FIGUSE-40924 format. One line per 3 residues: number of its first residue (from 1); their letters; for each residue x, y negated, z of N, C-alpha, C. Coordinates in Angstrom, 2 decimals. Each point is the difference from the previous one (the first is absolute). Example, Ala and Ser with C-alpha at 12.3 -4.5 7.8 and 13.67 -1.06 7.14 Angstrom:
<drenvos>
1) as) 13.19,5.69,7.80,-0.89,-1.19,0.00,0.90,-1.20,0.00 | -0.35,-1.05,-0.72,0.82,-1.19,0.06,-0.77,-1.09,0.73 .
</drenvos>
This chain:
<drenvos>
1) msr) 103.39,-20.50,71.50,0.40,0.57,-1.30,-1.02,-0.44,-1.05 | 0.50,-0.53,-1.10,-0.90,-0.50,-1.03,-0.65,1.14,-0.76 | -1.07,-0.35,-0.75,-0.74,1.00,-0.76,0.89,0.62,-1.08 .
4) ett) 0.85,-0.83,-0.64,0.89,0.50,-1.04,1.02,1.00,0.57 | 0.52,-0.30,1.19,0.97,0.91,0.66,-0.66,1.33,0.34 | -1.22,-0.07,0.51,-0.73,1.22,0.35,-0.22,0.88,-1.23 .
7) kyv) -0.40,-0.64,-1.11,-0.20,0.74,-1.24,1.29,0.67,-0.46 | 1.11,-0.72,0.13,1.30,0.52,-0.41,0.39,1.22,0.84 | -0.25,-0.09,1.33,0.32,1.12,0.91,-0.82,1.22,-0.36 .
10) wlk) -1.30,-0.20,-0.23,-0.87,1.13,-0.34,0.38,0.60,-1.36 | 0.37,-0.85,-0.94,0.41,0.48,-1.31,1.27,0.84,0.10 | 0.96,-0.49,0.78,1.26,0.72,0.20,-0.24,1.35,0.69 .
13) lgi) -0.90,-0.03,1.00,-0.34,1.24,0.72,-0.68,0.99,-0.93 | -0.90,-0.51,-0.85,-0.69,0.86,-0.96,0.95,0.64,-0.99 | 0.98,-0.76,-0.46,1.00,0.54,-0.93,0.81,1.10,0.66 .
16) rit) 0.37,-0.21,1.26,0.79,1.02,0.73,-0.81,1.28,0.20 | -1.28,-0.16,0.38,-0.86,1.18,0.22,-0.19,0.75,-1.32 | -0.26,-0.74,-1.08,-0.17,0.62,-1.32,1.26,0.73,-0.42 .
19) gal) 1.16,-0.62,0.24,1.28,0.63,-0.33,0.21,1.28,0.79 | -0.32,-0.05,1.30,0.17,1.19,0.86,-0.93,1.12,-0.44 | -1.26,-0.35,-0.35,-0.96,1.00,-0.47,0.44,0.62,-1.31 .
22) cii) 0.59,-0.80,-0.88,0.51,0.52,-1.28,1.14,0.99,0.23 | 0.89,-0.34,0.94,1.13,0.88,0.31,-0.51,1.32,0.57 | -0.96,-0.09,0.94,-0.58,1.21,0.62,-0.69,0.85,-1.06 .
25) ati) -0.78,-0.64,-0.87,-0.71,0.73,-1.06,0.98,0.69,-0.94 | 1.10,-0.68,-0.31,1.02,0.58,-0.88,0.65,1.22,0.64 | 0.33,-0.13,1.30,0.61,1.13,0.73,-0.96,1.19,0.02 .
28) lli) -1.29,-0.27,0.32,-0.99,1.07,0.04,-0.16,0.67,-1.36 | 0.00,-0.81,-1.05,-0.14,0.54,-1.35,1.19,0.90,-0.34 | 1.20,-0.45,0.38,1.21,0.81,-0.25,-0.09,1.33,0.76 .
31) llk) -0.43,-0.08,1.27,-0.10,1.21,0.82,-1.05,0.96,-0.55 | -1.15,-0.55,-0.43,-1.07,0.84,-0.52,0.35,0.62,-1.34 | 0.56,-0.80,-0.90,0.33,0.49,-1.33,1.29,0.82,-0.01 .
34) gfl) 0.95,-0.39,0.84,1.30,0.66,0.00,0.02,1.33,0.73 | -1.04,0.26,0.84,-0.03,1.24,0.78,-1.30,0.76,-0.24 | -0.46,0.02,-1.25,-1.19,0.77,-0.33,0.26,1.48,0.27 .
37) lee) -0.90,0.64,0.72,0.16,1.42,0.34,-0.56,0.83,-1.15 | 0.89,0.65,-0.74,-0.39,0.74,-1.19,-0.10,1.50,0.22 | 0.78,0.51,0.98,0.00,1.46,0.20,0.17,0.35,1.48 .
40) itv) -0.86,0.89,0.48,0.11,0.53,1.36,0.12,1.52,-0.12 | 1.10,0.54,0.48,0.17,1.46,0.01,-0.15,0.51,1.42 | -0.75,1.08,0.15,-0.23,0.61,1.32,0.36,1.47,-0.11 .
43) egl) 0.88,0.46,0.88,0.40,1.41,0.00,-0.30,0.63,1.36 | -0.33,1.29,-0.04,-0.21,0.75,1.24,-1.45,0.15,0.41 | -0.93,-0.36,-0.87,-1.42,0.08,0.35,-0.61,1.33,-0.44 .
46) syy) -0.80,0.59,0.87,-0.80,1.16,-0.39,-1.40,-0.08,0.60 | -0.13,-0.68,1.14,-1.31,-0.12,0.64,-0.81,-1.17,-0.55 | 0.66,-0.98,-0.60,-0.67,-1.17,-0.57,0.42,-0.17,-1.46 .
49) tke) -0.87,-0.67,-0.78,0.43,-0.46,-1.32,0.82,-1.27,0.19 | 0.71,-0.40,-1.02,0.80,-1.23,0.07,-0.89,-1.20,0.31 | -1.15,-0.08,-0.65,-0.91,-1.13,0.19,-0.56,-0.03,1.42 .
52) efl) -0.35,1.17,0.54,-0.53,0.07,1.38,1.05,-0.49,0.99 | 1.25,0.42,-0.21,1.07,-0.40,0.91,0.26,-1.51,-0.09 | 0.07,-0.53,-1.22,0.25,-1.43,-0.17,-1.11,-0.85,0.59 .
55) nki) -1.24,0.49,-0.06,-1.12,-0.73,0.59,0.14,-0.10,1.52 | 0.71,0.96,0.61,0.18,0.00,1.45,1.10,-0.96,0.46 | 0.99,-0.25,-0.86,1.14,-0.83,0.44,0.08,-1.37,-0.66 .
58) ste) -0.86,-0.26,-1.00,0.11,-1.27,-0.72,-1.37,-0.49,-0.44 | -0.01,-1.20,-0.58,-1.22,-0.58,-0.56,0.20,-0.18,-1.50 | -1.08,-0.29,-0.70,0.10,-0.23,-1.45,0.89,-1.19,-0.30 .
61) vsr) -0.08,-1.03,0.86,0.82,-1.20,-0.21,1.48,0.33,0.17 | 0.35,0.71,1.07,1.41,0.31,0.25,0.58,0.94,-1.05 | -0.87,0.77,-0.68,0.48,0.93,-1.01,0.36,-0.68,-1.32 .
64) knt) -0.19,-1.32,-0.05,0.33,-0.73,-1.22,1.36,-0.70,0.08 | 0.59,-0.01,1.21,1.24,-0.74,0.18,0.93,0.75,0.94 | 1.24,0.18,-0.42,0.97,0.76,0.79,0.24,-0.63,1.37 .
67) llf) 0.15,-1.31,0.03,0.24,-0.70,1.27,-1.18,0.13,0.95 | -1.21,-0.19,-0.54,-1.21,0.12,0.83,-0.15,1.41,0.57 | 0.33,1.00,-0.84,-0.08,1.39,0.43,0.96,0.26,1.17 .
70) rlk) 1.25,-0.45,-0.17,1.00,0.19,1.06,-0.37,-0.77,1.26 | -0.51,-1.23,-0.17,-0.41,-0.80,1.16,-1.13,0.65,0.77 | -0.97,0.56,-0.72,-1.13,0.66,0.68,0.47,1.23,0.76 .
73) car) 0.89,0.78,-0.62,0.53,1.20,0.67,0.83,-0.38,1.22 | 0.78,-1.08,-0.10,0.83,-0.45,1.12,-0.88,-0.52,1.13 | -1.06,-0.73,-0.35,-0.89,-0.57,1.01,-0.80,1.09,0.73 .
76) dge) -0.51,0.97,-0.77,-0.82,1.06,0.59,0.82,1.06,0.72 | 1.29,0.12,-0.38,0.81,1.09,0.54,-0.45,1.31,-0.63 | 0.46,1.12,0.56,-0.40,1.30,-0.55,-1.34,0.37,0.60 .
79) lti) -1.02,0.11,-0.83,-1.35,0.27,0.46,-0.17,1.47,0.35 | -0.91,0.27,0.93,-0.33,1.37,0.35,-1.04,0.51,-0.99 | 0.39,1.00,-0.78,-0.88,0.55,-1.02,-0.13,1.50,0.24 .
82) pyi) -1.23,0.52,0.02,-0.17,1.45,0.20,0.82,0.82,-0.98 | 0.64,1.05,0.50,0.80,0.96,-0.75,1.35,-0.55,-0.47 | 0.31,-1.26,0.33,1.27,-0.60,-0.42,0.90,-0.19,1.22 .
85) ery) 1.20,0.57,-0.05,0.97,-0.15,1.08,0.60,-1.40,-0.03 | 0.50,-0.39,-1.18,0.56,-1.34,-0.19,0.16,-0.26,-1.50 | 0.28,-1.26,-0.36,0.26,-0.34,-1.39,0.98,-1.16,-0.07 .
88) eve) 0.76,-0.05,-1.07,1.01,-1.04,-0.19,-0.29,-0.77,-1.29 | 0.01,-1.33,0.10,-0.28,-0.87,-1.15,1.28,-0.73,-0.39 | 0.36,0.08,-1.28,1.18,-0.69,-0.50,-0.32,-0.70,-1.32 .
91) ang) 0.69,-1.13,-0.25,-0.19,-0.72,-1.25,0.92,0.57,-1.07 | -0.53,0.13,-1.22,0.80,0.39,-1.16,0.15,-1.22,-0.88 | 0.94,-0.87,0.33,0.15,-1.24,-0.74,-1.15,-0.96,0.28 .
94) khg) -0.27,-0.89,-0.94,-1.04,-1.01,0.19,-1.40,0.50,-0.33 | -0.09,1.11,-0.73,-1.30,0.39,-0.54,-0.45,1.41,0.41 | 0.68,0.61,0.94,-0.37,1.36,0.37,0.09,0.27,1.49 .
97) isi) -0.82,0.92,0.46,0.00,0.46,1.40,0.03,1.52,-0.01 | 0.84,0.59,0.84,0.00,1.46,0.15,-0.31,0.34,1.45 | -0.84,1.01,0.17,-0.43,0.41,1.34,0.25,1.49,0.14 .
100) qvy) 0.71,0.37,1.05,0.24,1.41,0.32,-0.87,0.35,1.20 | -0.86,1.00,-0.18,-0.94,0.41,1.06,0.46,1.32,0.59 | -0.03,0.08,1.33,0.31,1.24,0.71,-1.26,0.44,0.72 .
103) eki) -0.59,1.08,-0.50,-1.27,0.47,0.57,0.23,0.92,1.19 | -1.00,0.07,0.87,0.05,0.94,1.11,-0.14,1.41,-0.56 | 0.75,0.92,0.59,-0.06,1.39,-0.46,-1.12,0.69,0.77 .
106) lvg) -1.13,0.18,-0.66,-1.15,0.66,0.61,0.00,1.46,-0.42 | -0.10,0.91,0.96,0.05,1.42,-0.35,-1.37,0.65,0.05 | -0.94,-0.62,0.68,-1.33,0.60,0.09,-0.96,-0.90,0.73 .
109) cvk) -1.24,0.46,0.06,-1.01,-0.75,0.74,-1.01,0.97,0.62 | -0.68,-0.48,1.00,-1.10,0.75,0.60,-1.25,-0.86,-0.12 | -1.14,0.67,-0.14,-1.25,-0.74,-0.13,-0.76,0.08,1.32 .
112) vmg) -0.28,-1.18,0.55,-0.71,-0.09,1.27,-1.10,-1.06,-0.12 | -1.23,0.41,0.22,-1.15,-0.92,0.00,-0.04,-0.87,-1.27 | 0.19,0.65,-1.15,-0.10,-0.70,-1.28,1.22,-0.83,-0.37 .
115) qyl) 1.05,0.03,0.82,1.22,-0.76,-0.26,1.16,0.96,-0.26 | 0.87,-0.39,-0.93,1.22,0.77,-0.24,1.13,-0.69,0.76 | 0.66,0.74,0.88,1.12,-0.54,0.77,1.29,0.65,-0.51 .
118) yfd) 0.89,-0.84,-0.53,1.22,0.47,-0.64,1.17,-0.01,0.97 | 0.84,1.01,-0.09,1.16,0.08,0.88,1.26,0.30,-0.81 | 1.15,-0.37,0.60,1.28,0.20,-0.68,0.62,1.33,0.42 .
121) kdg) 1.26,0.20,-0.41,0.68,1.29,0.25,0.19,0.31,1.48 | -0.02,-1.04,0.85,0.17,0.20,1.43,-1.32,0.08,0.75 | -1.12,-0.08,-0.75,-1.31,0.07,0.64,-0.53,-1.34,0.46 .
124) lvt) 0.66,-1.08,-0.37,-0.45,-1.34,0.39,-1.17,-0.41,-0.90 | -1.13,-0.32,0.63,-1.18,-0.44,-0.75,0.24,-1.45,-0.44 | 0.14,-0.21,-1.31,0.41,-1.32,-0.50,-1.12,-0.79,-0.65 .
127) eta) -0.98,0.68,-0.58,-1.06,-0.70,-0.72,-1.34,0.70,0.19 | -1.07,-0.76,-0.24,-1.35,0.57,0.02,-0.76,-0.58,-1.18 | -0.84,0.82,-0.64,-0.75,-0.45,-1.16,-1.28,0.81,-0.15 .
130) ver) -0.96,-0.60,-0.67,-1.27,0.69,-0.25,0.16,0.99,-1.15 | 0.83,-0.36,-0.98,0.20,0.87,-1.16,1.33,0.72,0.10 | 0.03,1.19,-0.60,1.24,0.79,0.01,0.92,-0.44,-1.12 .
133) ipg) 1.28,-0.09,0.30,0.99,-0.35,-1.01,0.32,1.25,-0.82 | -0.11,-0.08,-1.32,0.35,1.16,-0.83,1.45,0.41,0.24 | 0.22,1.30,0.08,1.37,0.51,0.18,0.38,0.23,1.45 .
136) ipv) -0.81,-0.49,0.94,0.26,0.24,1.43,-1.03,1.02,0.47 | 0.43,1.22,0.32,-0.99,1.03,0.37,-0.61,-0.22,1.38 | -1.24,0.46,0.13,-0.67,0.01,1.30,0.50,1.24,0.74 .
139) irg) 0.45,-0.18,1.24,0.52,1.13,0.79,-1.11,0.49,0.92 | -0.35,1.28,-0.14,-1.06,0.60,0.81,0.61,1.04,0.95 | -0.66,0.19,1.10,0.44,1.02,0.95,0.95,-0.53,1.08 .
142) lef) 0.25,-1.30,0.02,0.83,-0.58,1.06,-0.86,-0.23,1.23 | 0.59,0.27,1.14,-0.72,-0.20,1.27,0.56,-1.22,0.72 | -0.87,-0.96,0.30,0.42,-1.21,0.71,-1.16,-0.55,0.82 .
145) dri) 0.35,-0.69,1.09,-1.02,-0.56,0.90,-0.45,-1.38,-0.45 | 0.94,-0.82,-0.46,-0.33,-1.36,-0.40,0.98,-0.48,-1.06 | -0.42,-1.02,-0.73,0.86,-0.61,-1.01,0.02,-1.50,0.25 .
148) vly) 1.22,-0.55,0.10,0.18,-1.43,0.21,0.93,-0.52,-1.09 | -0.43,-1.07,-0.66,0.81,-0.60,-1.05,1.35,-0.46,0.56 | 1.07,0.28,-0.73,1.38,-0.33,0.36,0.52,0.81,1.19 .
151) enl) -0.66,1.11,0.27,0.50,0.94,0.99,0.10,1.38,-0.65 | 0.85,0.87,0.61,0.17,1.34,-0.55,-1.25,0.85,0.23 | -0.33,0.77,-1.01,-1.12,0.93,0.08,0.46,1.24,0.76 .
154) kiq) -0.58,0.24,1.15,0.38,1.15,0.82,-0.76,1.23,-0.48 | 0.74,0.94,-0.61,-0.63,1.21,-0.52,0.54,1.22,0.74 | -0.56,1.18,-0.36,0.33,1.21,0.75,1.49,0.38,-0.07 .
157) kde) 0.64,-0.24,-1.13,1.42,0.32,-0.15,0.67,-1.09,-0.84 | 1.05,-0.63,0.55,0.70,-1.07,-0.73,0.67,0.51,-1.27 | 0.38,1.28,-0.01,0.69,0.54,-1.17,-0.91,0.07,-1.23 .
160) lys) -1.30,-0.13,0.21,-0.93,-0.01,-1.15,0.26,-1.21,-0.89 | 0.55,-1.08,0.57,0.28,-1.20,-0.80,1.02,0.29,-1.09 | 1.02,0.81,0.33,1.01,0.33,-1.02,-0.62,0.86,-1.10 .
163) vil) -0.94,0.87,0.38,-0.70,0.82,-1.00,-0.82,-0.90,-0.92 | -0.74,-0.94,0.60,-0.82,-0.94,-0.78,0.89,-0.82,-0.93 | 1.14,-0.49,0.52,0.92,-0.81,-0.80,0.52,0.77,-1.19 .
166) nit) 0.40,1.26,0.21,0.53,0.84,-1.09,-1.06,0.24,-1.07 | -1.24,0.28,0.44,-1.08,0.23,-0.96,-0.28,-1.27,-0.80 | -0.04,-1.14,0.69,-0.27,-1.27,-0.68,1.08,-0.32,-1.02 .
169) klv) 1.26,0.25,0.36,1.11,-0.23,-0.94,-0.16,0.84,-1.26 | -0.35,1.28,0.19,-0.18,0.90,-1.15,-1.19,-0.42,-0.85 | -1.08,-0.42,0.66,-1.19,-0.45,-0.71,0.31,-1.20,-0.88 .
172) key) 0.77,-0.96,0.54,0.37,-1.19,-0.77,0.99,0.34,-1.11 | 0.97,0.85,0.33,1.05,0.35,-0.97,-0.59,0.67,-1.23 | -0.98,0.90,0.22,-0.59,0.74,-1.12,-1.33,-0.60,-0.46 .
175) nip) -0.32,-1.18,0.52,-1.20,-0.73,-0.42,-1.26,0.86,0.12 | -0.15,0.64,1.15,-1.17,0.86,0.26,-1.07,-0.85,0.69 | -1.21,-0.07,-0.55,-1.07,-0.82,0.61,-0.63,0.68,1.22 .
178) aes) 0.79,0.20,1.03,-0.48,0.70,1.19,-1.01,-0.85,0.76 | -1.08,0.62,0.41,-1.04,-0.71,0.75,0.16,0.21,1.51 | 0.40,1.21,0.38,0.15,0.25,1.43,1.02,1.10,0.28 .
181) vsf) 0.54,-0.07,1.22,0.87,1.05,0.54,-0.66,0.44,1.30 | -0.24,1.29,0.13,-0.71,0.50,1.19,0.86,0.98,0.78 | -0.06,-0.12,1.33,0.67,0.93,0.90,-1.07,0.80,0.74 .
184) nsr) 0.13,1.34,-0.01,-0.96,0.79,0.79,0.57,0.29,1.37 | -0.74,0.73,0.80,0.40,0.27,1.39,1.28,0.81,0.10 | 0.34,0.71,-1.07,1.23,0.82,0.01,1.19,-0.78,-0.56 .
187) gev) -0.21,-1.27,-0.36,1.09,-0.81,-0.52,0.23,0.17,-1.48 | -0.88,0.73,-0.67,0.12,0.19,-1.44,-0.49,-1.26,-0.73 | 0.59,-0.23,-1.17,-0.28,-1.24,-0.72,-0.72,0.29,-1.31 .
190) elt) -1.02,-0.83,-0.29,-0.71,0.10,-1.27,0.03,-1.36,-0.68 | 0.23,0.02,-1.32,0.03,-1.22,-0.80,-1.18,0.03,-0.95 | -0.81,-1.08,0.02,-1.19,-0.07,-0.86,0.24,-1.01,-1.11 .
193) vgt) -0.17,0.48,-1.25,0.11,-0.85,-1.19,-1.27,0.19,-0.80 | -0.87,-1.01,0.02,-1.30,0.14,-0.67,-0.82,1.10,0.65 | -0.38,1.00,-0.77,-0.80,1.12,0.53,0.89,1.20,0.35 .
196) vta) 1.31,-0.16,-0.18,0.94,1.10,0.26,0.66,-0.18,1.35 | 0.01,1.05,0.80,0.69,-0.01,1.29,1.09,1.06,-0.03 | 1.23,-0.42,0.28,1.14,0.91,-0.04,0.57,0.16,1.41 .
199) el) 0.25,1.28,0.38,0.66,0.28,1.27,1.50,-0.14,-0.18 | 0.64,-0.73,0.93,1.45,-0.21,-0.10,0.71,0.85,1.06 .
</drenvos>
């Protein structure tokens, strides 16, 4: 092959590569500019702020583009996040994302060795944390031998769970900043709000 032929082949190859790169760059530019993420709505949050939740499921880069956001969520699947049962991500056109969050229903917690262990209406221990979540009362006076995460808390009477659930519902409904619910040996209940303790 002559030198002139070789130059021609390399020139032709260079033109094709440049053309392909231009096409790819154009497509990327269209995708980036055409799918700018302008609004993210999140509903159903009470344990996290919107920013805290978004930091757990996305990156700053993915939050700038609707396609990148959806791709990251699809690749990662539904992440396990404390206090969150599940969440659904949907696109709102080319420039918006809406997220519906379903939180775990926590009715109370017990404090053991400096840790708060949270349980649901059935007594299933679902989460553990060093700090107490505002609005979730500490339950005192429960008798149990051991606590295992993701197992039911075995207490002296299972019917106490329905009592705790009813009190928690009322506390949330009337926005009462309850700190603790206590059961004495006779099964009587006391609710503590700040420095005030009320017998129920």
